[in-house]
ZALUM-565407 format. One line per 8 residues: number of its first residue (from 0); their letters; for each residue x, y, z of C-alpha. Coordinates in steps of 0.5 Angstrom, whole numbers, plus 500, padded with zeros to 3 digits. Example, Ala and Ser with C-alpha at 12.3 -4.5 7.8 and 13.67 -1.06 7.14 Angstrom:
<rs>
0 = as = 525 491 516 ~ 527 498 514
</rs>
This chain:
<rs>
0 = mtkmkvlv = 500 500 500 ~ 503 507 498 ~ 504 512 503 ~ 499 517 501 ~ 494 511 501 ~ 496 509 509 ~ 494 518 510 ~ 487 516 507
8 = vlvlagsv = 486 510 511 ~ 489 514 517 ~ 484 520 515 ~ 478 516 514 ~ 479 512 520 ~ 479 518 525 ~ 474 520 522 ~ 470 515 523
16 = lcfaegnd = 471 514 531 ~ 470 521 531 ~ 463 520 528 ~ 462 514 532 ~ 464 519 539 ~ 457 522 538 ~ 460 529 539 ~ 457 535 536
24 = legretlt = 461 536 529 ~ 457 542 527 ~ 459 546 533 ~ 467 544 531 ~ 473 548 528 ~ 476 541 526 ~ 473 535 525 ~ 477 531 530
32 = dgffglnd = 477 537 535 ~ 484 538 535 ~ 486 531 534 ~ 481 528 539 ~ 485 533 545 ~ 492 533 543 ~ 492 540 540 ~ 490 542 547
40 = eladtgve = 495 539 551 ~ 501 541 546 ~ 499 548 546 ~ 502 549 554 ~ 509 546 551 ~ 508 552 544 ~ 506 547 539 ~ 501 547 534
48 = iglgltqi = 499 542 529 ~ 494 543 523 ~ 492 538 518 ~ 488 540 511 ~ 485 537 506 ~ 484 539 499 ~ 479 536 494 ~ 477 539 487
56 = yqqnvrgg = 475 536 481 ~ 474 540 475 ~ 471 540 467 ~ 472 544 461 ~ 465 544 459 ~ 466 549 452 ~ 472 551 448 ~ 480 550 450
64 = iskhrrag = 485 546 446 ~ 480 539 446 ~ 474 539 443 ~ 473 531 445 ~ 477 531 451 ~ 471 534 456 ~ 472 528 462 ~ 473 532 468
72 = ryagsydi = 479 531 472 ~ 480 530 480 ~ 486 533 484 ~ 487 533 492 ~ 492 536 496 ~ 494 535 504 ~ 498 540 509 ~ 500 539 515
80 = eltadlqr = 503 544 519 ~ 507 544 525 ~ 508 551 529 ~ 512 552 535 ~ 513 558 540 ~ 520 557 542 ~ 520 561 547 ~ 516 557 551
88 = llgiegga = 519 551 549 ~ 526 552 549 ~ 526 558 552 ~ 529 562 546 ~ 526 569 547 ~ 522 571 540 ~ 524 564 536 ~ 520 561 532
96 = ffmhtegf = 519 555 528 ~ 515 552 522 ~ 514 546 518 ~ 509 546 512 ~ 508 538 509 ~ 504 537 503 ~ 502 531 498 ~ 499 531 492
104 = wsksggid = 495 527 487 ~ 492 528 480 ~ 493 526 473 ~ 499 531 471 ~ 496 536 475 ~ 489 538 472 ~ 485 539 466 ~ 490 544 463
112 = gpsvgsaf = 494 540 460 ~ 489 535 455 ~ 484 540 455 ~ 484 548 456 ~ 491 550 455 ~ 491 556 459 ~ 498 559 461 ~ 496 561 467
120 = gvnadgcp = 493 555 470 ~ 486 553 472 ~ 488 550 478 ~ 493 553 482 ~ 492 547 487 ~ 494 542 481 ~ 500 539 482 ~ 504 532 479
128 = rnaiivte = 502 527 484 ~ 508 526 490 ~ 506 523 497 ~ 509 527 502 ~ 515 533 501 ~ 517 538 506 ~ 516 544 502 ~ 518 549 507
136 = fwyeqsml = 522 549 514 ~ 524 556 517 ~ 526 559 523 ~ 524 565 525 ~ 527 570 530 ~ 523 577 533 ~ 527 583 535 ~ 526 590 538
144 = dgqllfrv = 520 587 540 ~ 517 584 534 ~ 518 590 529 ~ 524 587 526 ~ 522 579 525 ~ 528 575 520 ~ 527 568 517 ~ 531 563 514
152 = gkmdltgg = 531 556 511 ~ 527 554 506 ~ 520 558 504 ~ 515 560 501 ~ 517 567 499 ~ 509 568 498 ~ 507 567 504 ~ 508 573 508
160 = fdchgcpv = 507 576 514 ~ 503 580 518 ~ 503 588 519 ~ 497 591 522 ~ 492 585 521 ~ 493 585 513 ~ 497 580 509 ~ 504 583 506
168 = afdtsafa = 511 581 504 ~ 511 578 498 ~ 504 579 493 ~ 500 578 498 ~ 493 580 498 ~ 487 579 503 ~ 483 577 498 ~ 486 573 493
176 = ndettqfl = 492 569 495 ~ 490 561 498 ~ 488 556 492 ~ 484 552 497 ~ 480 557 500 ~ 479 563 495 ~ 481 563 487 ~ 483 557 484
184 = ngalvnnp = 486 560 477 ~ 493 561 478 ~ 493 569 475 ~ 488 570 481 ~ 494 567 486 ~ 499 570 485 ~ 502 576 479 ~ 505 571 473
192 = tipfpdya = 511 576 472 ~ 514 575 478 ~ 519 568 478 ~ 518 566 484 ~ 522 560 486 ~ 518 554 489 ~ 519 552 496 ~ 527 555 496
200 = lgaaafys = 533 555 501 ~ 533 562 503 ~ 532 568 508 ~ 528 574 509 ~ 527 580 513 ~ 521 584 516 ~ 521 591 519 ~ 515 595 521
208 = pidwwyaa = 517 600 527 ~ 511 603 526 ~ 503 601 525 ~ 502 602 518 ~ 507 602 515 ~ 513 597 513 ~ 520 594 509 ~ 521 587 507
216 = agvvdaqn = 526 584 503 ~ 529 577 502 ~ 533 573 498 ~ 533 565 496 ~ 535 560 492 ~ 534 561 484 ~ 535 554 482 ~ 532 550 487
224 = dfrengfk = 528 543 486 ~ 521 545 491 ~ 522 536 492 ~ 530 537 495 ~ 532 541 501 ~ 536 546 497 ~ 543 545 500 ~ 546 542 494
232 = ttfgdedy = 544 548 488 ~ 544 553 494 ~ 551 552 496 ~ 554 547 490 ~ 551 549 483 ~ 552 557 480 ~ 550 563 483 ~ 543 564 481
240 = ffyifetg = 539 567 487 ~ 532 571 486 ~ 532 577 490 ~ 526 581 492 ~ 524 588 496 ~ 518 591 498 ~ 514 596 502 ~ 508 599 503
248 = vtprlasa = 502 602 508 ~ 497 598 511 ~ 491 604 513 ~ 485 603 517 ~ 480 607 513 ~ 474 611 518 ~ 467 608 518 ~ 460 608 522
256 = ngplpgay = 462 601 524 ~ 469 601 525 ~ 476 601 521 ~ 477 598 514 ~ 484 595 514 ~ 487 595 507 ~ 495 594 505 ~ 498 598 499
264 = rvglwida = 505 595 496 ~ 509 596 491 ~ 515 591 490 ~ 522 590 486 ~ 525 583 483 ~ 531 581 480 ~ 532 574 477 ~ 540 572 477
272 = qdkfrfsn = 539 567 473 ~ 542 567 465 ~ 537 567 461 ~ 536 568 453 ~ 534 574 450 ~ 528 572 445 ~ 530 579 439 ~ 538 576 439
280 = gkryrddt = 538 569 442 ~ 544 573 447 ~ 545 571 454 ~ 543 576 460 ~ 543 576 467 ~ 540 580 472 ~ 532 581 470 ~ 528 585 474
288 = gfylscdq = 521 588 474 ~ 516 591 479 ~ 509 590 481 ~ 503 593 485 ~ 499 590 490 ~ 492 592 494 ~ 487 591 498 ~ 482 595 501
296 = mihkensn = 475 594 505 ~ 470 599 504 ~ 464 596 508 ~ 464 593 514 ~ 457 590 516 ~ 457 591 524 ~ 462 594 529 ~ 464 588 532
304 = pedtqgfg = 471 588 531 ~ 472 580 531 ~ 467 580 525 ~ 470 580 517 ~ 463 580 514 ~ 463 586 509 ~ 465 588 502 ~ 473 588 500
312 = vfgrfgya = 476 590 494 ~ 483 588 490 ~ 489 590 485 ~ 494 588 482 ~ 499 590 476 ~ 506 587 474 ~ 511 589 469 ~ 517 585 467
320 = nsdlneig = 522 585 461 ~ 518 583 455 ~ 525 581 451 ~ 526 575 458 ~ 520 573 460 ~ 514 571 456 ~ 508 576 460 ~ 511 582 460
328 = nfwsfgvq = 505 585 463 ~ 500 583 468 ~ 494 586 472 ~ 488 583 475 ~ 482 587 480 ~ 477 584 484 ~ 472 583 490 ~ 470 580 496
336 = yqglidgr = 464 580 500 ~ 463 576 505 ~ 456 575 509 ~ 452 577 503 ~ 446 572 504 ~ 443 573 511 ~ 445 568 517 ~ 450 565 512
344 = dddvlgvg = 455 570 516 ~ 461 565 513 ~ 460 564 506 ~ 464 568 501 ~ 462 571 495 ~ 469 572 490 ~ 469 575 482 ~ 475 576 480
352 = faqgifsd = 479 578 472 ~ 486 577 470 ~ 490 579 464 ~ 497 577 461 ~ 500 581 456 ~ 504 576 452 ~ 511 578 449 ~ 512 582 442
360 = faganddt = 519 578 441 ~ 516 571 444 ~ 509 573 440 ~ 506 570 434 ~ 508 565 429 ~ 514 564 433 ~ 516 557 437 ~ 512 559 444
368 = gytddhes = 506 558 440 ~ 503 565 441 ~ 499 567 436 ~ 494 572 440 ~ 497 578 444 ~ 495 576 451 ~ 490 571 455 ~ 484 572 460
376 = vlelyyna = 481 570 465 ~ 474 571 469 ~ 472 567 476 ~ 467 566 480 ~ 467 562 486 ~ 462 562 492 ~ 465 559 499 ~ 460 556 503
384 = aitgwlnv = 462 555 511 ~ 458 548 512 ~ 460 547 519 ~ 467 550 522 ~ 471 545 519 ~ 468 544 511 ~ 467 548 506 ~ 464 547 500
392 = spsvqyvs = 466 552 494 ~ 463 552 487 ~ 466 555 481 ~ 466 557 474 ~ 472 560 470 ~ 471 563 463 ~ 478 563 460 ~ 479 568 453
400 = npggnrtt = 485 565 448 ~ 488 560 452 ~ 495 560 451 ~ 495 566 448 ~ 493 562 441 ~ 487 566 437 ~ 486 559 433 ~ 484 556 441
408 = sdavvlgl = 476 557 442 ~ 475 560 450 ~ 473 556 454 ~ 469 555 461 ~ 471 551 466 ~ 466 549 471 ~ 470 546 479 ~ 467 544 485
416 = rlqmtf = 473 544 492 ~ 472 541 498 ~ 476 543 504 ~ 476 540 510 ~ 481 542 516 ~ 482 536 521
</rs>
């Protein structure tokens, strides 16, 4: 029996046991009630463990690169997160440890390859089969009463820091940053003009001397393989690193029902890897680009500071050198409303639009296959909170000019996502 099958069996067995106990399932935050009380016992030591399971079914019902292969595809993933407060655990003041383990199961990552042909990817959670991968493993040190944070280890740069209650650094968004709970299309999760290395070894620093302003910088191995620990490519191969800097403000606008949080970010990145110019084929390194990102709550339903019901907006813009990158310009925007339907306070409705402009140098009639200058996507999802530990999200995506190919008709992709917290 494979490791993945063992995991599924264990999860199902735990679920059955949980149901057999006859406890109140609807009122729980997690299905197993914190692994049957284990998290409560670990809390005093500063250790927290979380397990999430995401399952997605998608089908291309119109257009795309295939007129015949309309069969839907199932993809899934699990996430195990371990957080340790090292001050309580080992007496290291300001120290913290984080480990993130993931596993994926799908056929070729989803329906894009055989059916849709999107350059962005209609399922940002879809990855080739891997039973277990340690994707993040880092140490964080807090200094200057929490104003300065320093991380080192294997990390996801898009994982972000927190400033004034808002996610920031790098290219984060309160409303469009998580494929397990928000939008599924890759262009509405992160900015595709930024060549983020996946889960790479490196370091990042965050500084916020005042509540409403911050600056952050990071450097990670640009040659990493997310399946490895990263030491070989970081210290044994060429000196290719990815550098990123971001700064921004996190104002709270006044309203009748209390402050409205928002974040406004600007960032610059440098990719030191050798790249070939499309125009002349010569090598070039130290590719550079910049990006903007913002999100703002503009209506709050009530004055309870813990209640997040209301209406918010977000937007992104990205620029990259079109002689070195296939997508030279990108922009997106959208809205989110939590609690739109009376009595459904935790449900979330999201609508987003994104467009990437393909490089003229990598454009019509060359080896990239781009015969149109852009791809656009419009996505709508509704995340229904069935219980504290179970969410079901139907979604629909309209993909225009999939893959930048004008001979490919626009695609319509229907999806259903189930997310469980154990």
